[in-house]
C-alpha positions as a printed Julia matrix, in Angstrom:
291×3 Matrix{Float64}:
  12.5    19.1   -13.36
  15.35   20.53  -11.38
  15.63   17.56   -9.01
  16.69   14.55  -11.07
  16.41   12.19   -8.12
  14.37    9.1    -7.48
  12.2     8.87   -4.36
  11.07    5.42   -3.2
   7.94    5.56   -1.03
   7.46    2.89    1.64
   4.49    2.84    4.05
   5.39    0.44    6.85
   3.5    -0.27   10.08
   4.12   -2.66   12.94
   7.73   -3.12   14.01
  11.01   -2.99   12.18
  12.59   -6.35   11.29
  15.92   -7.17   12.9
  17.81   -6.53    9.64
  16.46   -2.98    9.2
  19.73   -1.34   10.26
  21.5    -3.2     7.45
  18.86   -2.06    4.98
  19.34    1.55    6.11
  23.11    1.42    5.75
  22.74    0.11    2.2
  20.35    3.0     1.45
  23.18    5.3     2.5
  25.4     3.62   -0.09
  22.96    5.01   -2.69
  23.12    8.65   -1.66
  21.53    9.96   -4.88
  18.28    8.06   -4.19
  15.83    9.1    -1.46
  13.53    6.9     0.64
  10.34    8.17    2.28
   8.75    6.11    5.07
   5.31    6.63    6.57
   5.35    4.56    9.74
   4.21    4.05   13.31
   7.51    2.37   14.18
  10.12    4.08   16.32
  12.26    6.39   14.2
  15.82    5.0    14.17
  18.25    7.18   16.1
  20.83    6.83   13.33
  19.83    6.75    9.71
  21.26    8.07    6.43
  20.41   11.6     5.35
  18.65   10.25    2.23
  16.05    8.36    4.31
  13.16   10.39    5.71
  10.51    9.23    8.19
   7.01   10.61    8.72
   5.35    9.4    11.93
   1.79    8.3    11.22
  -0.66    5.81   12.71
  -2.01    3.03   10.51
  -5.52    4.42   10.97
  -4.43    7.88    9.82
  -2.61    6.42    6.84
  -5.69    4.48    5.73
  -7.64    7.74    5.97
  -5.0     9.47    3.85
  -5.23    6.76    1.18
  -9.02    6.79    1.16
  -9.1    10.56    0.66
  -6.41   10.64   -2.01
  -7.96    7.85   -4.1
 -11.62    8.52   -3.22
 -12.16    4.91   -2.21
 -12.76    3.02    1.03
  -9.34    1.69    2.0
  -9.85   -0.02    5.36
  -7.8    -3.22    5.69
  -7.16   -4.75    9.1
  -3.68   -5.97    8.21
  -0.79   -3.75    7.09
   0.31   -6.47    4.65
  -2.46   -5.14    2.41
  -0.14   -2.19    1.71
   1.64   -4.41   -0.82
  -1.44   -4.02   -3.04
  -1.24   -0.25   -2.69
   2.22    0.1    -4.23
   1.07    1.03   -7.77
  -1.06    3.86   -6.31
   1.65    5.35   -4.06
   2.51    7.99   -6.66
  -1.05    9.3    -6.46
  -1.33    8.98   -2.68
   1.96   10.85   -2.16
   1.76   13.33   -5.01
   2.56   16.24   -2.68
   5.54   14.46   -1.12
   6.91   13.77   -4.61
   6.78   17.32   -5.9
  10.12   18.25   -7.44
  11.29   14.68   -7.98
  11.94   13.46  -11.51
  11.21    9.85  -10.59
   9.26    7.9    -7.99
   9.08    4.26   -7.11
   8.11    1.6    -4.63
  10.06   -1.18   -2.99
  10.5    -3.55   -0.07
  12.78   -3.57    2.95
  13.82   -7.24    2.89
  16.64   -6.24    0.56
  20.24   -5.08    0.67
  21.14   -2.53   -1.97
  24.31   -2.67   -4.02
  24.91    0.14   -6.51
  21.19    0.37   -7.21
  21.47    4.04   -8.17
  24.15    3.31  -10.77
  21.97    0.56  -12.22
  18.66    2.42  -12.14
  19.38    5.98  -13.28
  20.73    5.2   -16.78
  17.66    3.04  -17.41
  15.26    5.72  -16.15
  16.82    8.21  -18.54
  15.67    6.0   -21.43
  12.43    4.45  -20.11
   9.36    5.77  -18.31
   9.04    2.61  -16.19
  11.79    0.25  -15.04
  10.91   -3.12  -13.48
  13.56   -5.52  -12.24
  11.68   -8.59  -13.51
  11.31   -9.33  -17.2
   7.74  -10.65  -17.16
   5.96   -8.54  -14.54
   6.04   -5.47  -12.36
   8.47   -6.13   -9.53
   7.0    -5.37   -6.12
  10.39   -5.2    -4.42
  11.66   -2.44   -6.76
   9.99   -0.58   -9.59
  10.5     3.04  -10.66
   8.66    5.52  -12.91
   8.92    8.98  -14.34
   7.04   11.34  -12.05
   4.22   12.3   -14.41
   0.48   12.48  -13.86
  -0.09    9.69  -16.36
   2.22    7.29  -14.53
   1.08    8.3   -11.04
  -2.46    7.43  -12.17
  -1.56    4.4   -14.32
  -2.92    2.01  -11.66
  -6.44    3.15  -12.64
  -5.99    1.36  -15.97
  -5.63   -2.0   -14.22
  -8.63   -4.36  -14.28
 -10.91   -3.88  -11.25
  -8.38   -1.65   -9.5
 -10.89   -0.17   -7.06
 -12.36   -3.52   -6.07
  -8.84   -4.89   -5.56
  -7.81   -2.03   -3.3
 -11.06   -1.97   -1.33
 -10.9    -5.73   -0.77
  -9.39   -6.14    2.72
  -7.59   -9.31    1.61
  -4.26   -9.24   -0.21
  -4.89   -9.66   -3.96
  -1.35   -9.31   -5.43
  -2.57   -6.2    -7.22
   0.97   -4.84   -7.55
   2.49   -7.75   -9.47
  -0.63   -9.3   -11.01
  -3.3    -6.83  -12.13
  -1.01   -3.8   -12.39
   1.4    -5.73  -14.6
  -1.39   -6.02  -17.17
  -1.29   -2.26  -17.72
   2.11   -2.78  -19.35
   2.19   -6.5   -20.25
  -1.22   -7.47  -21.53
  -0.35  -10.9   -22.94
   2.76  -11.93  -21.04
   2.17  -15.66  -21.67
   2.14  -15.23  -25.44
   5.31  -16.01  -27.45
   7.81  -13.15  -27.39
   7.4   -12.41  -31.13
   3.62  -12.04  -30.68
   4.05   -9.81  -27.63
   6.4    -7.52  -29.57
   3.68   -6.98  -32.18
   1.07   -6.19  -29.52
   3.48   -3.93  -27.63
   3.74   -1.54  -30.57
   0.17   -0.4   -29.86
   0.73    0.13  -26.13
   2.84    3.25  -25.46
   3.27    2.39  -21.79
   4.8    -0.97  -22.7
   6.77    0.5   -25.6
   8.47    3.0   -23.3
   8.93    0.67  -20.32
  11.84   -1.63  -19.49
  11.3    -5.07  -17.99
  14.76   -6.45  -17.27
  15.5    -9.45  -15.11
  18.07   -8.33  -12.54
  18.33  -11.72  -10.78
  17.64  -10.1    -7.45
  15.66  -12.85   -5.73
  17.48  -16.18   -5.42
  15.42  -19.27   -4.67
  12.06  -17.95   -5.86
  10.7   -19.48   -9.09
  13.02  -17.69  -11.54
  16.0   -19.79  -12.69
  19.38  -18.16  -12.22
  21.49  -16.51  -14.92
  22.66  -19.85  -16.37
  19.08  -21.14  -16.66
  19.48  -23.56  -13.78
  17.77  -23.56  -10.42
  21.11  -23.18   -8.71
  21.26  -20.06   -6.57
  23.89  -18.09   -4.64
  24.33  -19.19   -1.05
  26.31  -16.14    0.09
  26.28  -12.45   -0.81
  29.18  -10.12   -0.03
  27.9    -6.63    0.72
  30.38   -3.76    0.48
  29.51   -0.08    0.06
  28.05    0.15   -3.44
  29.27   -3.31   -4.43
  27.23   -6.5    -4.14
  28.6    -9.85   -5.32
  27.85  -13.5    -4.63
  29.53  -16.88   -4.45
  28.67  -18.17   -7.94
  28.84  -15.15  -10.27
  32.45  -14.1    -9.77
  33.07  -10.35   -9.92
  29.65   -9.56  -11.39
  27.86   -6.93   -9.29
  24.12   -6.72   -8.68
  21.87   -3.74   -7.91
  20.37   -5.5    -4.88
  19.53   -8.82   -3.3
  16.0    -9.62   -2.18
  16.36  -12.28    0.53
  12.73  -13.37    0.58
  13.54  -17.1     0.71
  15.92  -16.73    3.66
  13.6   -14.36    5.49
  11.03  -17.14    5.59
  13.51  -19.28    7.51
  13.94  -16.58   10.14
  10.31  -15.94   11.05
  10.02  -18.45   13.87
  13.19  -17.49   15.72
  12.56  -16.57   19.35
  15.27  -13.91   19.28
  16.25  -13.45   15.62
  18.52  -10.45   16.26
  20.72  -12.49   18.59
  20.81  -15.47   16.26
  21.15  -13.77   12.88
  23.36  -10.71   13.41
  27.07  -11.16   14.08
  28.38   -7.83   12.81
  27.72   -4.15   13.5
  26.1    -2.65   10.35
  27.57    0.73   11.27
  31.14   -0.6    11.41
  32.0     0.75    7.96
  33.05   -2.72    6.87
  31.22   -5.16    4.67
  29.06   -8.13    5.63
  28.34  -11.57    4.27
  24.64  -12.4     3.99
  23.64  -16.07    4.05
  20.71  -18.17    5.24
  22.31  -17.88    8.69
  22.1   -14.08    8.74
  24.73  -11.33    8.71
  28.41  -12.01    9.4
  31.5    -9.8     9.16
  33.66   -9.74    6.04
  37.4    -9.55    6.34
  39.17   -6.61    4.67
């Protein structure tokens, strides 16, 4: 393909979280990756050139999914869209024409040099997940081929999972089994089984330590996690790993602390994301970094 870029597809309905401007700025730090949003939220007045928005109602999007997959996709809650992630390549096949790679991800993240981390791995592997034992719902990328756009159909009970209005963790549970059939087996036994599964053989599952505080021990094997992340353009470090840089941070654990705030923007944002300077991200929100 002529366009050797990655496009990350994100359907999102409801209202933008207060940190969305920070997310967008970090997308701009990865100018060789594109993001495509289908949304009923207000289109931000300022956003990077590599982020595109398509205005769409939730009802119209469910109709689009149902037609593309030939199923009845009719959830009441937009959180169900998490289950849809493995099928986004099929749903958005037309949008992805010309791209070498496609992927899915979340918006409760700040990107470091994600492009510099991801592209060398995509050149060698048809699927790249940022967890070592499962498909990562907050970032996973694939070669843009028919086989990989339709790989979700190989998952057990895929149609029943997607038609079920409740959230079933299809993205990280059932879809992972397409690549990792016996993930609880010893590693030596899994390597033997993997030889017979070309999708697993050509995929990379690499723990990127993106999600502090959520089940996975940190790099040293202990449940001791960073408490502060310094976010500069294309460079993401934390308070326990020295100069080591990370492709992104997924602040799921801290986001849970922010949900009940009456006015989270006022309480959690103390720096202009458009200032051109860096920020420090902690459980207290976003603060300015000194030069």
